[in-house]
C-alpha distance (Angstrom), angle and dihedral (degrees) to the residues before:
residue distance angle dihedral
T1 . . .
V2 3.86 . .
A3 3.88 90.2 .
A4 3.81 90.3 51.7
T5 3.79 93.7 48.5
L6 3.80 91.3 47.4
V7 3.85 93.5 51.5
H8 3.87 92.3 40.6
K9 3.89 89.0 57.8
A10 3.80 88.2 50.0
I11 3.80 103.2 45.8
G12 3.78 105.8 11.7
D13 3.81 120.3 -159.0
R14 3.78 90.8 2.9
L15 3.78 84.8 83.4
H16 3.84 117.2 85.9
C17 3.84 113.5 -169.0
V18 3.79 121.7 -152.8
F19 3.82 124.6 -160.1
V20 3.76 108.2 -166.1
D21 3.87 116.8 -154.4
N22 3.82 98.1 -154.7
G23 3.75 97.1 177.3
L24 3.77 90.5 -106.3
L25 3.78 101.4 88.9
R26 3.64 128.4 122.0
Y27 3.94 126.8 -102.4
K28 3.91 107.8 -48.2
E29 3.86 87.8 -20.9
R30 3.84 92.0 143.0
E31 3.80 94.6 53.9
R32 3.85 94.9 42.5
V33 3.81 95.0 47.6
M34 3.83 94.5 46.4
E35 3.73 91.3 48.6
T36 3.86 92.0 52.4
F37 3.80 91.0 48.1
E38 3.73 92.5 51.7
R39 3.79 100.7 36.5
D40 3.67 103.0 37.1
L41 3.80 111.0 18.5
H42 3.84 99.5 33.5
L43 3.80 90.5 -144.5
P44 3.83 121.7 159.9
V45 3.79 98.2 -116.5
T46 3.70 128.9 175.1
C47 3.89 116.2 -161.9
V48 3.83 114.2 -145.9
D49 3.85 115.4 -164.9
A50 3.82 104.5 -147.2
A51 3.80 99.1 151.8
E52 3.76 95.8 123.5
Q53 3.79 90.9 47.4
F54 3.77 96.1 54.5
L55 3.86 96.1 40.5
S56 3.73 92.8 49.3
K57 3.82 89.4 55.4
L58 3.77 92.6 45.7
K59 3.85 96.0 49.7
G60 3.90 110.2 126.5
V61 3.83 91.8 3.4
V62 3.93 111.9 130.3
D63 3.85 105.1 161.3
P64 3.80 110.0 94.8
E65 3.80 94.3 -147.7
M66 3.93 89.9 56.3
K67 3.86 89.6 47.9
R68 3.77 90.1 55.8
K69 3.78 93.6 49.4
I70 3.76 93.4 45.9
I71 3.80 92.2 50.4
G72 3.81 92.5 44.7
K73 3.82 89.9 55.7
E74 3.75 94.0 46.2
F75 3.82 93.3 49.4
I76 3.86 89.2 56.8
C77 3.84 92.0 44.3
I78 3.83 87.1 57.3
F79 3.82 94.4 44.9
D80 3.81 88.6 49.9
A81 3.72 92.2 49.4
F82 3.96 89.9 47.4
A83 3.81 88.5 52.4
Q84 3.77 91.4 52.5
D85 3.73 89.0 51.5
M86 3.73 90.3 50.0
E87 3.75 91.0 51.3
H88 3.86 89.9 57.8
K89 3.73 91.4 50.4
L90 3.83 99.8 41.3
G91 3.74 102.4 28.6
R92 3.86 92.9 -120.9
R93 3.70 133.3 72.4
P94 3.85 119.8 -118.5
A95 3.82 107.4 -115.9
Y96 3.86 102.5 -164.7
L97 3.65 139.0 59.1
V98 3.89 118.7 -154.2
Q99 3.83 113.6 -149.4
G100 3.85 126.6 -176.1
T101 3.93 91.1 -136.7
L102 3.76 112.7 164.2
Y103 3.80 127.9 -156.5
P104 3.82 95.0 -104.6
D105 3.94 88.0 57.9
V106 3.75 87.5 55.8
I107 3.78 101.9 45.3
E108 3.88 90.8 46.2
S109 3.78 93.4 50.8
C110 3.78 106.2 39.4
P111 3.87 146.4 -8.0
P112 3.79 116.3 -51.4
P113 3.86 115.0 -91.7
G114 3.81 112.5 -92.2
S115 3.88 94.0 14.1
G116 3.87 91.8 114.1
R117 3.86 89.9 -136.6
T118 3.74 121.3 130.1
H119 3.80 96.3 -163.3
S120 3.69 137.6 41.6
H121 3.79 138.1 158.1
T122 3.73 105.4 -82.9
I123 3.74 111.8 -138.3
K124 3.83 89.3 -167.3
S125 3.80 133.4 -33.8
H126 3.77 111.1 -110.8
H127 3.74 114.5 -138.5
N128 3.85 89.8 -122.6
V129 3.85 96.0 46.5
G130 3.81 118.4 20.9
G131 3.79 92.4 24.6
L132 3.78 97.9 56.0
P133 3.78 116.1 113.5
K134 3.74 117.0 -117.6
D135 3.81 95.4 -130.4
M136 3.75 97.5 54.4
K137 3.91 113.4 145.5
L138 3.73 98.5 -147.3
K139 3.79 122.5 83.5
L140 3.84 111.9 -131.1
I141 3.75 126.8 -123.8
E142 3.78 113.8 -172.3
P143 3.81 109.5 174.3
L144 3.85 93.1 174.6
K145 3.78 99.6 47.3
L146 3.81 96.1 114.1
L147 3.77 96.2 43.7
F148 3.78 130.9 93.9
K149 3.86 120.1 -134.7
D150 3.76 96.1 -101.1
E151 3.85 88.6 52.8
V152 3.77 89.5 50.8
R153 3.67 92.9 50.1
E154 3.89 89.9 52.6
L155 3.88 88.1 49.1
G156 3.86 87.4 51.1
R157 3.87 90.9 52.3
I158 3.86 88.5 53.4
L159 3.81 88.9 51.6
D160 3.81 92.6 48.8
V161 3.74 96.3 -114.7
P162 3.85 107.0 165.2
G163 3.80 112.8 -90.4
A164 3.81 92.3 -130.7
F165 3.85 89.8 58.6
L166 3.77 91.6 48.5
K167 3.75 94.4 49.2
R168 3.66 93.1 54.8
H169 3.86 114.6 120.6
P170 3.73 118.1 -106.3
F171 3.80 113.7 -88.5
P172 3.86 119.5 -169.7
G173 3.72 122.8 -119.9
P174 3.78 92.1 -122.6
G175 3.83 85.6 56.6
L176 3.83 118.4 -166.9
A177 3.85 91.8 -7.7
V178 3.83 87.5 86.1
R179 3.85 92.5 41.5
V180 3.74 92.3 55.7
L181 3.81 107.3 74.9
G182 3.83 103.1 -145.9
D183 3.83 131.4 4.1
V184 3.89 110.1 -3.1
T185 3.73 91.7 -156.4
Q186 3.75 96.2 57.4
G187 3.77 119.0 107.2
N188 3.76 113.1 -36.4
A189 3.73 98.7 -49.0
L190 3.87 95.9 134.9
D191 3.78 92.4 50.3
I192 3.86 93.8 47.3
L193 3.82 90.1 47.5
R194 3.80 93.9 48.7
Q195 3.90 90.4 52.8
V196 3.78 93.5 46.4
D197 3.79 95.4 46.0
E198 3.82 92.4 47.6
I199 3.86 90.5 55.2
F200 3.72 93.0 44.1
I201 3.91 96.4 48.0
Q202 3.83 92.3 41.4
S203 3.94 89.1 50.9
I204 3.79 89.3 51.0
K205 3.80 91.5 52.3
D206 3.88 93.4 45.0
A207 3.82 87.6 53.4
G208 3.76 90.6 54.1
I209 3.75 95.3 -122.8
Y210 3.82 102.2 104.9
D211 3.76 96.0 99.1
S212 3.78 90.8 49.2
I213 3.77 93.3 58.7
W214 3.86 120.7 77.6
Q215 3.84 94.0 -151.5
A216 3.80 134.5 -12.6
F217 3.79 127.2 177.1
A218 3.82 144.5 148.2
V219 3.77 124.9 -111.2
F220 3.80 128.4 -152.0
L221 3.85 110.9 -136.6
P222 3.80 124.3 -164.3
V223 3.78 90.9 -129.0
R224 3.81 133.0 129.1
S225 3.85 126.1 -167.2
V226 3.70 138.8 -157.2
G227 3.81 133.0 -159.9
V228 3.81 145.2 85.5
Q229 3.81 117.4 -59.2
G230 3.77 123.2 -127.1
A231 3.82 101.2 62.6
D232 3.78 121.1 118.9
W233 3.83 133.6 -131.4
Y234 3.85 123.3 -114.4
N235 3.83 114.1 -104.6
F236 3.92 101.9 -134.3
E237 3.93 116.8 -165.4
H238 3.77 109.1 -107.7
K239 3.72 92.1 -122.0
F240 3.75 92.4 58.5
L241 3.79 91.3 48.6
D242 3.80 91.1 49.0
D243 3.87 93.8 47.5
V244 3.93 94.1 45.9
A245 3.76 94.4 44.3
R246 3.85 91.8 51.4
K247 3.77 88.5 46.8
I248 3.71 95.1 52.0
C249 3.77 95.0 45.5
N250 3.81 93.9 46.3
S251 3.87 93.9 46.0
V252 3.85 106.2 38.5
R253 3.67 118.2 63.7
G254 3.74 114.3 -135.4
V255 3.83 94.7 28.7
N256 3.74 119.3 105.6
R257 3.75 102.5 152.1
V258 3.89 138.4 50.3
V259 3.79 122.2 -170.9
Q260 3.73 135.2 -175.8
D261 3.70 123.6 -147.6
I262 3.82 113.1 -141.4
T263 3.87 100.7 178.7
S264 3.77 108.0 132.0
K265 3.83 90.7 -132.9
P266 3.79 131.5 39.5
P267 2.97 137.0 -12.1
S268 3.91 91.8 33.2
T269 3.89 89.0 54.3
I270 3.79 99.6 36.5
E271 3.72 142.4 32.3
W272 3.89 124.2 -64.2
E273 3.78 122.8 -130.5
């Protein structure tokens, strides 16, 4: 949003914004975002419904790194097709693609700019960096690629982007594909996750703590549980949880996350399957 606003101020109606509904958005995200673009930002945005295209390519894929690469490639295919449509309408083909890539996207996906290195340990491939196809036709413009999110938010304030939009928690380009562990097309995982995430985020807002949290979200786990309902979960002190989580992550190779289930019925009180 900040990148689009910045470029729009520079080149005006030569900018054509594309919002892609990849079928992996949160609850009513498409409607809410488009309304904000039109009502508050007055940006020329075209919404492309590509849900079926993305989900068909993701069917059966469980590896998150592969999901990111597939999604990155599909985004570029859609942008190329949109550019071709624009060529038919305008008589000339758009040559550039503006992306809101941030510095963390870059350093997690490839060697730091100017380092001279050709290889680095990839933390994860971001769909807009490591997931881009090598044969893409559009030339990239990434005005924010050396900035962190707090710096981009400050730039957004200077550009008069609405505060509510700037305060939104980060949401990954691959969307719910990386918040569903396993095949996103299996069962009704996406619909369940959307409903849970909406309740969770709205509860955080109602409690007045949304702006105090950097990022909060729900995750769909391919887990089933058994047991008798009615038992309650044990209320560990926060310091104990913090200490034991650090100890486990620092001591056991291959573990980088510890979670506590606080549901007052299985699986928090019984074994998982």
